N, C-alpha and C positions, 0 to 999 in steps of 0.2 A: 627639806620640811615633810618630803615624804618620807623616807628615814626613820625622821625622828616620829612621826604619826603613829610608823610600824610597829619603833620599839615600846614606844606609848601603851601602845594597844595589847602588844605581849606580857606587859611588865605585870597589864590590868588582867588580867588573865590567868597568869600566875597564880598571880593573889586569891583568883574568883576559887582557882580550881585548885589548889594545897592540898596535896594528899587525899586528893583519889582519884583511886583507883579503877578506872572502865578496862574493856576489853574489846577488841576486835577481831573481827575473824579474816584470816587471809582468800583472796577471790579464787575460790576456786580448788579451794585447800578446807577441812576437819578443822585443822590448825584455828587457833584463840592466843592473840597478841596482849597479855595482863600488862599494863605501865600504870604510870605517875599522868594524869591530863594535862598538868601543869606544867612537865617536866616534856610532854613529848606535844609541841601546839603544832607541827608538821603533821601531824595525825587528822587533827580538828575536821576540814573539808571531807575527807572520806570515810564513806558507807564503810568500804571494806579495804584491808590493805592490797596495792599492787606493787609491796615491795622491791626499789629496783625491780623492776619488771624483764627490763630487757638481759640486763644482766642474767636474774637468776633463770631466764629462758635458754639463756646461753649454758647457763651451767647446770640445765634438766638435759641436756645432751651428753655429759661429761661425769656428772654426779649421778652416777648408775645404783640399781643395787645390791648389794653387798661391800659397798667400797668403803674403805678408810678415811676419811676425811678429819682434817685438823681444823679446827673454826676460830683463829688466832686473831682477837679484841670483839667478844663475842656477843658485846654489850647488853642486850638483854631476851637474844636468843631471834631477831631476828631474822637473820643464817641458819641457825641451830635446828629452828623450828621447820625450816624446810629441805635442811638436808635431812633430818629426820623422818621426812615423808619419802626424799627422794629416796632413802638407799636400804629402807624397809629394815626388817627383823632381821637381816642376812649382816643390816650393815652397822655399822660403827662412830658415832660423832664424837670427837673430842674438842668441846668447847671450852678455853680458857678465857681468862677475862679480871683481871687487875682491880678493881677498881669492888668494893667491897657491896656497895649499894646498886650496881648493876646484875651483879652477882646474885645479888637476893631474888632479884626478877629474875634471872638466868633461870635457878633453881624454883623459881614457883610455875612459872611458863613450863618448863622442863617436867615438871608435879603436874599440872594440870591438864597438859596435853596427852599425858600417859606416856611420854617418849623417851621408853625403855633403853633407846639403845642411842642415848646422847649419855657421855661421860664430864662432867662440868666440870671445872677447876678453879677453886683462886687464888689466879699467880698470873705472870707478866711473863712474854720471853724478851729474851733478850743476849748476846754474844756470851754470860758468862753467869754462871750457878752465884744468889747471892740475895743484895733486895739493893731494893731505890726506892726514889721516894716520888710517889705520884701526883703530877699537878691536878687536878679534878674541876673537872666543868660543872658549875653549879647549875647553869641556866639550861642547856636541851639535854637533860640525862647522861649525861656523861659520854655524850658520843664526842663530845671534844679534849676530852683528858687525854693527859698524853707525860711521859717522862722528860720531855721539854716545856717547859712553862711557857717559850713563845709560841708554842703552837697553839694552847687553851685559848691561845688570843685574846676579846675581851668576855669568853665564858668564865674568866678564871677571877677566884671571888677572895683567893688568901686559901681556901680548902684545900689538904695536899695528906697525901698520907705514906706513912712507908708499907711497899707491897712485896712480898717476894717475887723474885725471877728465875726462872730455870734455864736453857740453853732448848734450842730445836734440838738438838740433836735426843737429851735428856727427856722429851717426848718419844722420840721414833728406839729409844731401848725399852722404852715401855710398852708402846702401844704398836710398834712394830713399821713400817716403813709405808705411809699415805700414797693414797690413790692422787688427792684432792687437795689441798692447802689454801685456804683463803687468812689474808690476813689485812687486818685494819686495823693497826698503830698509832697514828697520828704522831706521824715522824719518826719512829721507832723503826719502821724497817730496815734501813742499815744495817745497825747494832745487832736486828738476830743474824743477818746473814753474814754477817763479820765472825761469828761466831760459828761458821758450817763451814768445812772441810772440806766439804766434797756433795751440792746436792742431788738430792738421789734423781736419777737418771730418766725414770718412765713418770713420776709423780709432775702432775698439773697445776698449775699458783697461778691464784688470783690476787693481786700485791694493789692495795690503795698506796699512788707514791706519790712525794709532797717532790717539789722543782729540784729540793737540795740532794733527794737523793736519787734521781731518774737515771741520772747516767751511771752511777756506780752500779743500779741495781740491774738495770737494761744490758752492760758489759760482761757486769759475771756472772747472767744464765745466757749472753749471747758464746762467751767462754766457752761452756757448758751442753752448748749446739740446741739450746731451746730455740725455740724462736719466739714472735712477741707477737701480741695484738692488743691493739686497743680498742678498750671495752666501752667509752665514750662515746654517747647517742646512738647506742646497738648496732656501730656498722662494725667492730672486729675488722677492724684492718688491717695487715699485715704491716709492720714500721721494718725497718731494715736502718732506720737511723733516728737515733733518739730526741736529736735536735728538731724532728718535725712532728713532734706530739704535741698535743694540744698544752697549753699552759696553764697553773697549778696543778692543783690534787689532780690525779690521775689513776682509773683501772686500767692496771695492764697485765694479761691475761699470759701464760709464759706455758706452751705447749710443749711435750715432747718431740724431740729428733722425728722419732719415726713414728711417732702419732699420726694418722688418718682420721681428721674430721666425720668422714663417715664411718669411722669405728665406732661398734657397738661392745 
């Protein structure tokens, strides 16, 4: 009953707010995020954004000035703007987003916030260069859009588009080896790493991982000497056994073997 009422309320609000573009400021930042109000109802109750605060606070310790960052699955720029501010004029943020609607907002947010250090690319990342069908989330601003229709769950309403995809190595060849990579691709993370022959040994990775991919991702990084930390609830506890990680979708932070937490 409670869930049905929530869904009914959300549907009503989406009709009321459809096509209304608004913006809110990130807390303790000059940046403002512009978005379609009907597609991001999760932002309604906040006067300012404190987006994934515990994760971004942790990343602020390792996303340092002058860094090169790959933002894979950038959506409308929630992390691109954060990374832009963190890395400064000497840094570079390569934000990759396959959904054309999200990409338009990503570009708009980059322009409105004068993020000259952000490069936006309208493509996906996969195990090989080519094209793939993207199944679009029409309910929550494309946050659940996926290359697998199963992972869009109830947010898929039959809208899809064929998009270009490139290998991770293609990004490296064009922009160099990144200092930090953020990946949020709704279940496509395994395919990305199946196309990588060797993970850059000094690069840090924050990856949103779904259950079917956890073991592969964990063992791949473990075999190449990385340490794994669980980013859920902000505890960032060291994980030695992936079976002990929380169930469902989990953000995992992988740090190189030689990386020191106190290192700047």
